[in-house]
C-alpha positions in Angstrom: 1.6 -64.2 35.0 3.5 -61.7 33.3 1.6 -58.6 32.8 -0.6 -57.7 29.3 0.8 -55.3 26.9 -1.5 -52.7 28.0 -0.6 -52.7 31.6 2.9 -52.9 30.6 3.0 -49.6 28.2 0.6 -47.6 31.1 3.9 -48.7 33.5 6.5 -47.4 31.2 4.3 -44.2 30.7 4.1 -43.9 34.3 7.7 -44.8 34.7 8.2 -41.6 32.1 5.9 -39.2 33.9 8.0 -39.8 37.4 11.3 -38.7 35.2 12.4 -42.0 33.7 13.5 -41.0 30.1 15.7 -43.3 29.3 14.9 -47.4 28.7 17.2 -50.1 27.9 16.1 -53.4 26.4 17.2 -56.0 23.8 16.1 -58.0 20.8 16.9 -61.1 23.0 14.3 -60.0 25.9 11.4 -62.2 25.3 12.7 -62.7 22.3 11.5 -60.1 20.9 8.6 -59.2 23.2 9.7 -56.4 25.2 10.9 -53.9 22.2 7.3 -54.7 21.2 6.1 -54.0 24.7 8.4 -50.6 24.5 7.3 -49.6 21.3 3.8 -49.6 22.1 4.7 -47.6 25.2 6.9 -45.0 23.2 4.0 -44.4 20.8 2.6 -42.5 24.2 5.6 -40.6 24.7 7.4 -37.7 23.3 10.2 -38.9 21.3 11.8 -36.5 21.5 12.2 -36.8 25.2 13.1 -40.0 25.5 16.3 -42.0 24.8 16.0 -45.7 23.8 18.8 -48.5 24.1 18.5 -51.8 22.7 20.9 -54.6 22.2 21.6 -57.0 19.2 24.1 -60.4 18.8 22.5 -63.0 21.1 21.1 -65.5 19.0 20.2 -68.2 21.7 21.3 -68.6 25.4 21.6 -71.7 27.9 20.9 -70.3 31.1 21.6 -73.6 32.8 25.1 -74.1 31.0 26.0 -70.2 30.8 26.6 -70.4 27.0 25.0 -69.4 24.2 25.5 -68.3 20.1 26.4 -64.9 19.4 26.5 -63.2 16.2 28.5 -60.1 15.2 28.5 -60.1 11.0 27.4 -57.4 9.0 24.3 -58.5 7.6 23.2 -59.8 10.9 24.0 -56.2 12.5 22.1 -54.6 9.9 19.0 -57.1 9.8 18.8 -56.8 13.6 18.6 -53.4 13.8 16.1 -52.9 10.8 14.0 -55.5 13.0 14.4 -53.4 16.2 13.6 -50.3 14.6 10.5 -52.2 13.2 9.4 -53.5 16.5 10.0 -50.3 18.8 8.2 -48.0 15.9 11.0 -45.7 15.7 13.1 -43.9 13.4 16.2 -44.1 15.1 17.9 -45.6 17.8 20.0 -43.8 20.7 22.3 -46.1 21.6 22.4 -49.6 20.0 24.8 -52.3 21.8 26.3 -55.3 20.4 25.0 -57.6 23.5 27.4 -60.0 23.4 31.4 -60.0 21.4 31.2 -62.5 18.9 34.7 -64.0 18.7 34.3 -65.3 15.6 33.7 -61.7 13.8 36.6 -59.1 13.7 35.0 -56.6 15.9 36.4 -54.3 13.3 33.7 -55.7 10.9 30.9 -55.4 13.3 31.6 -51.9 14.4 31.9 -51.0 10.2 28.2 -51.9 10.1 27.4 -50.2 13.6 29.3 -46.9 11.8 27.1 -47.1 8.7 24.0 -47.4 10.4 25.0 -44.4 12.4 26.1 -42.5 9.2 22.5 -43.3 7.9 20.6 -42.1 11.1 19.2 -45.1 12.2 22.0 -45.5 15.4 23.1 -42.4 17.6 25.5 -44.2 19.2 27.4 -47.1 19.6 27.6 -49.6 22.3 29.8 -52.6 23.9 28.6 -55.2 26.0 30.8 -57.5 28.2 33.5 -56.8 26.2 37.5 -56.8 27.2 39.6 -53.9 27.2 41.2 -54.8 23.7 38.1 -55.0 22.1 36.9 -51.6 23.4 40.0 -50.0 22.0 39.9 -51.8 18.1 36.3 -51.3 18.1 36.7 -47.0 19.2 39.7 -46.9 16.9 36.7 -48.1 14.2 34.1 -45.6 15.6 33.8 -43.7 18.6 32.5 -46.3 21.9 30.0 -44.1 23.7 29.0 -46.8 26.2 30.1 -49.8 27.8 27.7 -52.2 29.8 29.4 -54.7 32.1 28.5 -56.0 35.4 30.0 -54.5 38.2 28.6 -54.8 41.5 30.1 -55.5 45.4 30.3 -59.1 44.1 31.7 -58.6 40.8 34.7 -56.6 40.9 36.8 -58.4 38.4 36.5 -55.2 35.9 38.1 -52.8 38.1 41.8 -53.1 37.3 41.1 -52.9 33.2 37.8 -52.0 32.1 37.0 -49.3 34.5 40.6 -47.6 33.5 40.0 -47.9 29.3 
């Protein structure tokens, strides 16, 4: 059985005391419960010493089939950010990722809304997860993309020819 929120928050606080300052989550994990748990833990920590990353964009996912629904529409981006800020109990998100790229919404539109969130002080830095080199370049032309999150391991090396050089 999963740990209760108090025990989970205590583990996050323990990790912080041991030197961990970067916490990465997503609105999809749980869904929402991981952000809520991290928010409870953050209340015990000095915010200025912690970096919070979270992600948006996956609406549903079928793990057996490896398929899902993603959304990058500007109004969805904003609604997700506002909800994550509430669940995390913070005034800003240090690094806000698009969890998966929505191929039905131009990346320029998604990043344009993220840029507005940066300008409003709700997000400090923008990241993309599982994006192609072309998508990264197009996004970066709208606003600097500070982080790219990709599977890269001894088993999955296919990003080396293109992504690691972007």
